[in-house]
N, C-alpha and C positions, 0 to 999 in steps of 0.2 A: 551629538546628533540633535537637531532641533526640528521638531515636527512643524512648527509654525513659521519656519524661516522663509520669508518672501516666496510664497507659494507659486509654483510655475503657472497655475491657473490664472494668475493676475493678468489682466489685459485691459488696456484703456479703451474707452467707448468713443473717443473722438479720433478723427483722421490724423495721421502723422503729418507734420509740417516738413518743409524742405530740409531744414537742418537736422531733422530727425530720420529722414528717409533717403535723401539723395546723396550719393557717395561723395561727389566733389564738394557739396555744401557742408557735409559733416567734416571732411578733411579741412576745409577753410576755417570752420568754426574753431576746431581744436588747435590749428596752427596759430590762431590768434590768442585763444584763451590759455592754452597749455603748450607753447611751442617746443619746450624741451622734454615733454612727457614722451615715453616710449610708445611708438605706434606698432612697429612690426620688427620682429627679429627672425633670423634665418639660421640654418644649420651651420653655415660657415662663420658664424658669430657676428655677421654684419647686422647692424641695428640702425633703424631709421626713427628719428623722433617725428612728431607730427609736423614740425617745420620742414624737416628733410623730406618726408613723404609728399607733402604738398608741393614743394619745389620740384621734385622729380616728376610728379604727376603733371605739372604745368609745362615742364620742359618737353616731356613726351607728347602732350597734347599739341603744343606748338609745332612740333616736328611732324606729327601726323597731319596736321592742318596744311603744312607746306607741301606735303605729299598728295594733297587733294582730297583727304577724308573730310566728309561733311557731317553735320549734326544729323543723327538718325540713321547713318550708314552702318551696316554690319561690317565688323572687322573680325576675322578669324584669328584665333590665338592657339597655337599648337606647341605648348611648352610645359615642362614639368614644373612642379612647385618650386619656387625660388624667387630671387630678386628680379629677374627678367620678366617673369609672369606678372608679379605685382606692379612693376613699373608700367607694363603694357596695359594691364587692366585699369589701373588708376588713370593713366593718360587717356585711354579711350573714353572713359566716362567723363573726365574733365572737359574733353572736347565736345561731349554730347553725342558721341557715336555709341554703337551698341556692342558691348563685349560678347563675343561668341566663341567660347573655348571648345577645343576638340580633345577627345581622349587620345593620349599619346600612344595608345596601343593600336590605333586604327590603321588599316591597310587597304590597298586596292580599291574595290568598288565602293566601299564605305566612305572613303575620302572623296571620291568623285561625287557621290550623292550629296555630301555636306556642302561642297563647294557650289555645286549646281543649285541646290535648294535654298542656300543662304543668299545667293546672288552677290557674294563678297568679291571685291576686286583686289583686296589686300589681305595677305596672310602673314602673321608673325610667327616664325617657326624656329625650333631648335635645329642647329646645324646637322646633327646626326639623323634627323628625320627627313631631311630634304631629299635624300636618295630615293625614298619611297615614292616620290612624285614623278620620277623620270619617265615612266611609261604610261602615265595616266592622262585622261582627258581633263585639262585644266581650263576649259573654256570659261571665259568671264574673269579669270584671275589674271591681273596685270602686273602685280608686284609682290615680291616676298622679301620681308625684312628678316634677315638670318641672325640669330642670336648664338654667340659663341663660335669657337672654331678659328683656326688660323687662315683658312682660305674659303672662299665662297664657291660652292659648286654650282655651275650654271644649270638652269632648267630651261629647255627650249620654249621660246615664246613668252617668257616672263622676265620682267626686270628684277634683278637681284641687288639688294643694298644691305649694308651692315647695320647691326643694331646700334652702332655708334651714333647714328643720325638722331636716335631718340633722346640722347643726352647732350647734343651739341647745339640745340636750338635755344634761343632766348625764351625764357619762361613766358607762357601765355598770360596776358593781362586780362583780368576779368574771366567770366565763364558764362556759358549759355544758361538761360533761366529755365533749367530743368525743373520739372515738377514730380511729385510722387507718382503720378499716373503715366509718366513717360517710360518707355521701355529701357530697362537697364541692361538686359541680357537676352540672348537667344540661347537656350540650353537644350541640347539634343538628347532626346530619350533613347532608350535602347531599341525602339522600333518594334514594340511588342506585337503589333498587329500589322506589320508591314515594315517598310524602311523607316529609319529613324525620323522622328518628327521634331521640328524646332519649336520649343515652347517659348512663347512671348511672355517675358517675365517683367512686370513693372517694378520700379524702385520700391514702391509701397509693399509689394509682396515679399521681397527679400528682407526688408527691414522688419516686416510683421513676423516673418519666420524666425528672425533672430531674436526679436523681442519675446516671442512665445517660448522659444527653446532656451533662452538665456535671460529671462526676465529678472533673475537674481543677480545679474552681473553688477559689479562695482568698478569704479575707475581704477582701483588698485589691483584688479584681477588680471591675469594673463591666461589666455586660452591656448592649449596645445592643439594645433591643426595638423593632422597626419593624413587625411584623406585628400584626393586631388581637388584642385580648385575649379574643376568642371562639374563638381557635384554641389547641389544646393546646401547640403549639410555643412560643408566647409565654407561656402560663400556667405551663408547667413550668419555664421559665427563671426566672420570679419565685419559684417554689417552691425552685429550686436555690439562688438568692441568699439566700432567707430561711433555708434550711437551714445555710448557712455564715456568715451574718452579713455577706454581701457586699451590693452595691447594683446597682440597675438604672436605666437611663435609658429612660423610656417616651416614644417618639416618636409623633407623631400618625399617621405612615404612612411609607412608603419613598419617598424623593425621589432619583431616580437622579442628577440633575444636581448636586445639592449633597451627595451622600452622604458623600464624604470630608470635607468641611467640617463636616457635621452630627456625624459620629462623633467628630471631634477636639474640637469645641465641647462635646460631652457628656462628654468626659473618659473615654471607654470603651476598654477593651483587649480586650473579648470581644464576640462577635456571635452572633446566632442563625444557623440554617442558611441557606445560599445554594444555590440551584439552579445548575447549571453555566452555563446561559446568562447568568444574572445575574452570575456571577463573571467570565465572559469580557468582559462589557460594562464592569464596574467596573474591570477590569485596564486597559482602554483609556482610561478617564477619570481615572485617578490622575495628578495633575499631575507633570510632569517634575521629577525631583530630590526628590520627596517620598517618604517611607516609609510603608508600610501601618501604621495605628495599632494594629491588633489583633495579638495573638500567638498566637491559637488560633481556629479556625473549623471549622464543619461545612459540607462542600461535597458535594452529592449530585447525580448520581453523580460519581466522580472521573474526570476526563479528563486527557489529557496537557497540555492548555493550562492547566487550573486547578492541576495539580500544579507546573507550571513556574512559574506566578505565585507560588504559595506558597514555592517554593524561592528565587526571586529576591527575595521580600520577607521571607524568614526568619521565617515564621510556620508553626506546626504546624496540621495539619488531619486530619479524618477524615470518613468517610461514615456514613450511618445510614438506617434505614427505620423508619417508625412510622405510626400513624393514631390517630384519636380514641379508639378502643376499647382500645388496648393501650399498652404502655410501652416503646417503643424496643427491640424484640427483636433488631434486627440493627445491629451497629456494626462498622466496619472498624478494623484496627490504625491507630495514629497514623502519618501520612505514607505510607499505603499507595500502591502503584503498580499495584494490580490494577484497571485501567481498566474503567469500566462497572459495577463491583460496588458494592452497598450495604454490603457487609461480611459478617460472619459472626455466627452465633448467639452472643449474649452470655451471660455467666454468669447462672444463675438462670432461664433461659428454655429451653424445648424448641420447636423448629420442624420441621415436616414439610411436604413437598410431596406432595399426594395428588390422586387422580382424583375424579370426581363421587361415588364411593362411599366416599371416605375411605381407600382403599388407596394405599400409597406408589407413587409413579411410579418408573420405573427412573432410575438416575443419569444426569444430563445432559438428561432430559426435562422438559417444562414441566408443572407442576402448580399447584394452589391452595395457597398457604401457609396452614397452620393452626398455631396456637400455644397454649401453656399455660405458666403460671408455677410455679416451685417454691414461691414464697411466696404466702400468701393476700392477697386484696384489692388486688393490684398490677395487675389488669386490670379492665375494666368488669364490672358485675354485672347487665347486661341493658339493655333499652330501656324507658323510662318508658311505662307504660300500654300496652305492646305485648308480651304474652307470646308471641304467634306468632313475631314477629321474633326475640325472645330465644332461644326454643327452636331456631329454625333456625340462628342464628349459633353457638350453643353445643352443637351436637349432638355426641354421642359423647365429651363431656368436653373438647372442644378448641374454641377460638374460630376461626371461619372468616373469614379476612380478605377473601375475594372477590378477591384479587389473585393474578395468575399470576407465578411465578418459575421460574427454573431454577437448579441448583447445580452447581458444578464439583467436581473430585475433591479440592480443597483445602478445601472447605467454604464457599467464597465464594458468596453469593447474588446473582442478577442479576434485577432487575425486568423483566418482559416486557410485561405489559398488565394492564388491569382487567377482571376477569370481570364485575363489576357494570356495569350500563348507566349509566356516569357519564362525564362529560367534565371534563378538567382544563385550565382556561385561566388562564394568568398567576397561578398560585398559589391559584386558587379551584376547588373541586369544584362541579360543576354537575349537578343531576339533570335528565336528559333528560325524565323523566316530568313534572316540574313545569313545564318549559318547554312541553311538548306540551299540557298542560292549558290553558294560557293561549292558546296558538295555536288550539287546537280551539274555543275560545269566540268566535273571530273570525268574523263573518258570512261565509258562502260557502264556508268550509273544511270538507271532509268527512273528510279523512284527513291525518294528519301523523306524521312520524317525525323525531326530532331526533338527530343523530349528531355525533361529533367528527371534525374534519378535521385530520390531523396537520400541524404547522408545522415549519419548519426549526429551530425553537428547542427542540423536544422536547415541546411541549405541544400543545394543540388550539385550533382555532377552532370556533365553533358553526355547524352547518348545519341548516336546517329544510327538510325535503322535504314538499311539500304537494300535495294533490289538491283540486280544487274541484268544487262542484256543476255538473252539465251546463249548459254555456253560461255559466257564471260566470267571473269574473275578479277576482283579488286583486292590487291594486297593492302590490308589495313595500314601497315607502317608507311607505305608509299602515299596513301591518301593523307595520312597525318602530316607527312613532310610537305605535301602540296598545300594543305590548309594552314600550316604554320607560317607560310609566306604571305597568306592572304587574310588571316583573321587575328584579332588580339589573342594573346596567349590564353587568356581566361575563357575564351569562346571555343577553343579547339576541343573537340569531343575527347573524353576519356574512354568511352565505350563505343564499339562498333559492332553492330548486330546485322547479320545478313539474312534476307528472307527471299523466297522466290517471288513473292508479290506482297504488297502492303494492302490491308483492308481498306475498302473505299466505300463511300456512299453511292447512291444511284446517280449523283451528279459528278462523280469522280473525285470528291474530296476525301483525303485520307482520314480515317477514323483514329485519331491519335488516342482517344480514350480507351480504344481496344488494345493499344500498345503499351498502356501503363499497367502497373500492378505487379507484373512478374518479369521486370525488365532485365535483371542481371541473371540470366540463365547460364547453363554450362557452355552453350555455344557462343557466348559473347566474348569478343576480343577486348582486352583491357590493356591500354597502352602503358599504364603505370606498372602493370605486372611484367610488361616487356621492357621496362627500364627506360621508357621515353618520357622525360620530364621537360616541361616547357616553363620558362620563368618570365616574369614581367620585364618590360622594357627598363633598362637602367641607363640613364644618360649621365654623362660626366659633366 
């Protein structure tokens, strides 16, 4: 363990250049400087050198250009982690278009909203997901590029083509003069205060996030990526690797039972962030006599158990805080033992804790974290087609995170709660409003509130509190069956509580704060207790 090892607080004071921030520029640089060096590896043992990756990116870019995609145009990508996704992402960026990934668990109205809000005309989708589009309003979508499968299932009103078009075009010569301030991606949030919002993310933001969270990275390192590439934590790790000429292994997902075997087989010595409950579980599953294969990890928050595991296994660690709209503003010192803390304000960032009127709260008191950056383009530039939400988030020149923190006398920040009406379940952010909309559409339900129920692991389970029409009755299992067809598996409530009516303000708003605190009472229906288990989408 090395306390002075390339401290994650390190951060440059000058803006990033094109070949340090812009994805195709970084690919092109390493394809020339280190053509045979490994760029990306996949679970199927397929490997791309930097030369391979750059060729595939230019082929896909040329194909997309022939299909009419222009620089700056949003392209939706609905794929699981794997070669098809990386090819699509790299090709979209090389063309100068905007990579806009979709969660593969999405269903129904959530899909319609993303298509409508993004204004996209082209969707690149996994063949097993296409059937979910059959009964939806796809207005504006003119073409679907289908990845995998033997046959293409038609969708009314939309042109369907096979993914083979992405590898059959002659490689694009040259590339658009993209800059760090150009939009790299539109990343949809969970819709914590309404429907999902599309975050406009510049190249400089993703690269800065990668630099902040992986500033210790060397060209010889390989990062194990197990979270979906529609999350910034995974995307910024790819940017970090491209910035250093290092490599990544893109796993299809996280497999707890085979984790240690998987990371060894992938040849990785670096890993994405682990939440403390995950680290505690993994520590117990490490085979006796084996050593942890990684030598540096982010673990948030730091607990005595996770710190002890790191010491016993001789790897360095740090904690951090970030979100889709920002670029890792809070990072701890390496091997910190300030338990429960996310860290301190990093170089290049200003953080304040404020009251609802943006006045600083007193030291030690809880306030909303607001942030701004010393360098331009290193945080989001607003929400796509949503000026109201943009103005609200960026008021008074600061970005408002919607998260409550407190700070100690040493400058350490501690996450307290989410001010936004969101639920965090097993690594996924869930919009209570989106879940409520689907429940409210179920026959017989007159009122609904969805809240998070704290678990022993530090995250939430989902509870729906419903009221029905007079004399009506809703069978919970039937409601769950209805929701399973319309919501991501992780958003389907575990608990259903029925009430005659829900408490409301004088203006008719449901008082969710009155519903919290004694959530799981004896009259609450628990789907897990009734043997109803829902699993994540698994695509072949």
